[in-house]
C-alpha positions in Angstrom: -6.7 30.0 11.5 -4.6 30.7 8.4 -5.4 28.5 5.5 -3.9 25.1 5.8 -2.6 25.1 2.2 -0.5 28.1 2.9 0.9 26.8 6.2 1.8 23.4 4.1 3.7 25.3 1.7 5.8 27.4 4.3 6.8 24.1 5.9 7.8 22.1 3.0 11.2 21.2 3.0 13.9 18.5 1.8 14.8 15.6 4.3 18.4 16.7 4.4 17.3 20.2 5.7 14.8 19.0 8.0 17.2 16.8 9.9 19.4 19.9 10.5 17.0 20.6 13.3 17.9 17.5 15.3 20.3 18.6 17.9 23.0 16.7 19.8 21.5 15.3 23.0 17.9 14.9 21.5 15.8 12.0 22.1 14.2 11.1 18.8 11.1 9.0 18.4 10.7 7.1 15.2 7.3 6.1 13.9 6.8 2.2 14.6 7.3 -1.1 12.3 6.0 -0.7 9.0 5.3 3.1 9.1 9.1 4.0 9.6 10.0 6.9 7.4 13.2 5.5 5.8 13.6 8.8 4.2 13.9 10.5 7.2 16.1 8.0 9.0 18.5 7.5 6.2 19.1 11.5 6.2 19.5 11.4 10.0 22.2 8.9 9.4 23.6 10.7 6.8 23.9 13.9 8.8 25.6 11.7 11.7 28.7 13.9 11.9 26.6 16.8 13.1 25.4 14.9 16.3 26.7 13.5 19.5 24.5 11.3 21.8 21.2 11.6 19.8 19.0 9.0 21.6 17.0 6.9 19.0 13.6 5.3 20.3 11.3 3.2 19.0 9.9 -0.7 19.3 10.7 -3.0 16.4 12.6 -1.5 13.5 11.8 -3.0 10.2 14.2 -0.5 8.2 17.9 -0.6 8.0 18.6 0.8 11.7 22.0 2.0 10.6 22.3 4.0 13.5 22.9 1.1 15.5 26.2 0.4 13.7 29.6 0.6 15.8 30.9 3.4 13.5 27.9 5.6 14.4 28.2 5.0 18.2 29.5 8.3 19.0 26.7 10.0 17.2 23.4 7.8 18.1 22.3 5.6 21.0 19.3 3.4 20.6 16.8 2.9 23.1 14.9 -0.4 22.2 11.5 -0.9 23.2 11.1 -4.1 21.5 14.3 -5.9 20.4 14.3 -6.6 16.5 16.8 -8.1 14.1 18.5 -4.9 13.1 18.8 -3.5 16.6 19.5 -6.5 18.8 23.4 -6.7 18.3 23.8 -3.0 19.5 21.9 -3.6 22.7 23.8 -6.9 23.5 27.2 -5.1 22.7 26.4 -2.5 25.0 25.9 0.2 22.5 22.2 0.7 23.3 19.6 0.2 25.9 16.4 -1.8 26.3 13.7 -0.4 28.2 11.0 -2.9 29.3 7.7 -1.7 29.2 4.1 -2.7 28.2 3.1 -1.7 24.9 0.0 0.0 26.3 2.1 2.0 28.7 4.6 3.6 26.1 2.2 6.7 25.2 2.4 7.4 29.0 6.0 6.8 29.2 6.4 9.5 26.6 4.4 11.7 28.4 6.0 11.7 31.7 9.6 10.0 31.5 10.9 9.5 28.0 9.8 13.1 26.6 10.5 13.2 22.8 12.4 16.2 21.6 11.9 15.2 18.0 9.4 12.7 16.3 9.9 11.4 13.0 6.4 10.6 11.3 5.4 9.1 8.1 1.7 10.4 7.1 -0.8 10.4 4.5 -1.3 13.1 2.5 -3.5 15.8 3.8 -7.4 15.8 3.2 -9.5 19.0 2.3 -9.6 19.9 5.7 -5.8 19.6 6.5 -5.6 16.4 8.4 -3.1 13.6 7.7 -3.4 10.2 8.9 -1.0 8.3 11.0 -1.4 5.4 8.4 -0.4 2.0 9.4 1.3 2.9 12.7 -0.9 5.0 15.1 0.0 2.9 18.1 2.7 4.9 20.3 3.3 7.3 17.2 0.3 9.6 17.7 0.7 10.3 21.6 4.3 10.7 21.1 3.4 13.5 18.5 0.9 14.9 20.9 3.8 15.8 23.6 6.9 16.3 21.4 8.8 19.5 20.9 9.4 19.1 17.3 7.5 17.1 14.5 9.2 16.3 11.1 6.9 14.3 8.7 7.6 12.8 5.7 4.0 12.9 3.6 3.5 9.9 1.1 0.7 9.4 -1.2 1.0 5.6 -0.8 0.5 5.8 3.1 -3.0 4.6 3.6 -5.5 7.3 4.7 -6.6 4.9 7.8 -9.8 5.8 9.8 -10.4 6.3 13.6 -8.5 8.2 16.2 -5.7 8.6 13.8 -5.2 11.9 12.3 -3.1 15.1 13.0 -3.5 18.4 11.5 -1.0 20.1 9.1 -0.7 23.2 11.4 1.0 20.9 14.2 3.8 19.7 11.8 6.9 21.6 12.0 8.6 20.4 8.9 7.3 18.7 5.9 9.0 16.6 3.2 7.0 15.4 0.4 8.0 11.9 -1.2 6.4 8.9 -2.6 8.1 5.7 -1.4 6.8 2.1 -0.9 5.9 1.1 2.7 7.9 -1.7 4.1 6.3 -5.1 3.8 6.0 -8.0 5.8 6.2 -11.0 3.8 3.6 -13.5 4.3 4.8 -16.1 6.9 5.4 -19.7 6.0 2.4 -21.9 7.0 3.7 -25.5 7.2 1.7 -28.8 7.8 2.8 -28.2 11.7 1.2 -24.9 11.8 -1.8 -25.9 9.7 -2.6 -29.0 12.0 -2.4 -26.6 15.2 -4.1 -24.1 13.6 -7.2 -26.6 12.7 -7.6 -27.4 16.4 -7.4 -24.0 17.7 -9.9 -22.7 15.0 -12.6 -25.2 16.2 -12.5 -23.4 19.5 -13.7 -20.2 17.9 -17.4 -19.6 17.9 -19.8 -17.3 16.1 -19.7 -13.8 17.4 -16.4 -14.1 19.1 -13.8 -11.2 19.1 -10.7 -12.1 17.6 -6.9 -10.8 18.2 -4.1 -12.1 16.0 -0.4 -11.7 16.5 2.6 -11.8 14.2 3.8 -15.4 12.6 2.8 -18.3 11.0 0.7 -19.7 13.5 -2.0 -17.0 13.8 -2.2 -16.5 10.4 -2.6 -20.0 9.7 -5.6 -20.0 11.9 -6.8 -16.6 10.4 -6.8 -18.5 6.8 -8.6 -21.6 8.3 -11.5 -19.1 9.6 -11.9 -17.5 6.4 -12.6 -20.7 4.9 -15.1 -21.8 7.7 -18.8 -21.5 8.3 -18.2 -18.9 11.3 -20.2 -15.6 11.2 -20.6 -12.4 13.2 -16.7 -12.2 14.1 -15.4 -8.9 15.6 -11.8 -7.5 15.5 -10.0 -5.6 18.3 -6.5 -6.3 17.7 -3.1 -4.7 18.5 -1.6 -5.8 15.1 -3.7 -5.9 12.1 -2.5 -8.7 9.7 -3.3 -9.9 6.4 -5.4 -12.7 7.5 -7.9 -10.3 8.9 -8.4 -9.1 5.4 -9.0 -12.8 4.0 -11.6 -13.2 6.8 -13.1 -9.9 6.4 -13.6 -10.6 2.4 -15.2 -14.0 3.0 -17.9 -12.4 4.9 -17.1 -13.6 8.5 -16.5 -10.4 10.2 -19.1 -7.6 10.9 -18.5 -6.9 14.5 -22.2 -6.8 15.1 -21.9 -8.7 18.6 -19.2 -6.3 19.9 -20.0 -4.4 23.3 -17.3 -1.8 22.4 -16.7 -0.2 19.0 -19.7 -2.0 17.3 -19.1 -3.0 13.8 -15.7 -1.6 13.7 -12.4 -3.7 13.4 -10.1 -1.8 15.9 -6.3 -2.0 15.9 -3.0 0.0 16.8 -1.0 -0.6 14.0 -0.7 -2.8 10.8 2.1 -5.0 9.5 1.6 -6.9 6.3 1.4 -6.7 2.6 0.4 -4.3 0.1 -3.1 -6.1 0.0 -3.7 -5.2 3.6 -2.3 -1.3 3.1 -5.2 -1.3 0.2 -7.8 -2.6 2.2 -7.1 -0.5 5.3 -7.1 2.6 2.8 -10.3 4.9 3.4 -12.0 1.9 5.0 -14.4 3.3 7.8 -15.1 -0.4 9.1 -11.5 -0.4 10.1 -10.6 1.8 13.3 -7.2 2.9 13.9 -6.4 4.1 17.7 -3.5 4.5 20.1 -2.1 1.6 21.7 -3.3 2.9 25.1 -6.6 2.4 24.2 -6.6 -0.9 21.9 -4.3 -2.6 24.8 -5.8 -1.2 27.6 -7.3 -3.8 30.0 -10.4 -1.8 30.3 -10.9 -2.1 26.6 -10.4 -5.8 26.2 -12.3 -6.5 29.2 -15.5 -4.9 28.0 -15.5 -7.4 25.1 -17.2 -10.8 25.6 -15.8 -14.1 24.0 -12.5 -12.2 23.4 -10.2 -14.8 21.7 -6.3 -14.0 21.6 -4.2 -15.8 19.3 -0.4 -15.7 19.6 2.7 -17.4 19.5 4.7 -18.3 22.7 8.3 -19.5 23.2 7.6 -22.0 26.3 4.8 -23.4 28.5 5.7 -25.2 31.8 3.8 -27.7 33.8 2.0 -25.0 35.7 0.5 -23.6 32.5 2.8 -20.4 32.6 3.4 -19.1 29.2 6.6 -17.3 28.2 6.6 -15.2 25.2 9.5 -12.8 26.0 12.9 -14.7 26.0 14.7 -17.8 25.3 16.8 -18.2 28.3 18.5 -15.1 28.8 18.1 -14.0 25.3 14.9 -11.4 25.1 12.6 -11.7 22.1 9.3 -10.0 22.5 7.8 -8.0 25.3 4.5 -7.8 27.3 1.3 -6.9 25.4 
């Protein structure tokens, strides 16, 4: 193979030039959540007049999502796999679509039904062998990249080099844009007296050697903080989303994964969303294993783990014990895990 450094230089371009390779009618998949390459999405929106009916696909958007603005409806149509604050209005007003799908099944959706013409990636700098890491967003991003027609990547020194099944070689990229930018950060959630009281009750149910999954929001993080202050030991991690609370628990010496039946000793996750503290912890940390979501969220992976404890927020629970975490009335909020 040609030296990867030579290939890298040949593929270098600007964001403005790279997005010119997006064509009208293309389906463009964007890296998920805090991994969104805002440099590239901004350049795509700035080039809007050159497009018609470009379908922009992703889960929760944590950037500006200006392709969802009414004035851009001729140029872009958003297909949401998870409604977020910046994209919800476009779907409610009929300027976008919502595709309900299990998070774990999105990779297969891309391989079979929603074929990506273009994927906008946000990657770490390459290592000495020419491999870049998907950083904080491996989840559906790596599977999408593996089946796409065209890959446009922002290479960012601030993107953590996460370990696990989370790498792509420079030779697979079509256009490379070098730019150092801060990652999107998810502010720590407010933990009030109610969250703390409920958290104390739930934390008391966790036992030595349990394998933890924590979700987004104040409640899971409150519980995580309490676990970090507890006498628990030998905890494992297998989670969809890696959050700041896991860093606190790990640094308190509570996590070693020694009792896990799968990926022993590894903290397994699909994507990370939090503060710079968490991004620094994930960087070059072999204890943390980033993997595609069709592995982390596969029932076969989860069922292989004894004493698996899943701690998440919910919207409603009825008298039969049925839990709803997807909608408030007819207003969609979340999706199935």
